[in-house]
N, C-alpha and C positions, 0 to 999 in steps of 0.2 A: 503493499498501498505508500502509498507516495503522502509524502510527509512534508509538501512545497508549501509554496507561501500562501497560494489561495486553496488552500485544505482550512476549511470551518476546524474551530477548537476542539469542539466535542468528536472530532473523526480522526485526531491523532493520538497515536500510541492506542488504537480500536483493537489492533492484536492483539496486545496484551491485555484489556480489560474480556476480551473474546476468553482467550487462554484465562483468564483467573477466576470468571465465574463457572465456567466450563466445569475447568478442573476441581471448585468447589460444589458445584450441583453433582458432578459426577462421585465423590466422595460421600458427600450425603445420600444422596439413591445408594452407594454400593454399602453403606455401613447400616441402612435400614434394611438392605434383601439381606444383610447377613444374619442380623438381629432376628429378623422373622424365620430364617431358615434356622436359628439353634430355639427359639420357643415353639416350634413346631417338633421339633429334635425331640428336644423335651414335655413335648406334649405327647408325645407315642410313645415315648420309653414310660409317661407316668402311665398310661391307658397300659401300654405291657404289662408291666408290673400289675396292676390292678385288678387285671382278666387273669391274670396267673395266680393271685392270694384269692378271688373268689372262687376258679376252679380247684385251689387248694382246698378251700372250704366247704366246697360242694363234696369231692371227694370223701375228707374225713367224716361228715355227715352221713354220707354214703356206709360207709364203715360202721359208723357205731350203730346204725338201722340193723345192718347185715349182722354184726354183731351180737344187737341184743336180741334180734331176732332167732339165732342160733342160741341164745340164752336159753328163751322160750321152749323151742325145742326140744330142749334137755329135759 
């Protein structure tokens, strides 16, 4: 871009302004994407742990009922 005498003041150094604005927006956008990715990963891990613990509780209840029924048969 020409920085000549006839260029208006607001257009001088425009490439540096675009560089600063673009890199700032890119940084903000990238950080927000990474934050969302980490939050989704944390949510998925918590859901998996919750599902696993609920299956464990169901298995324990099933075995307790099975043991109780076997005691009644005796």
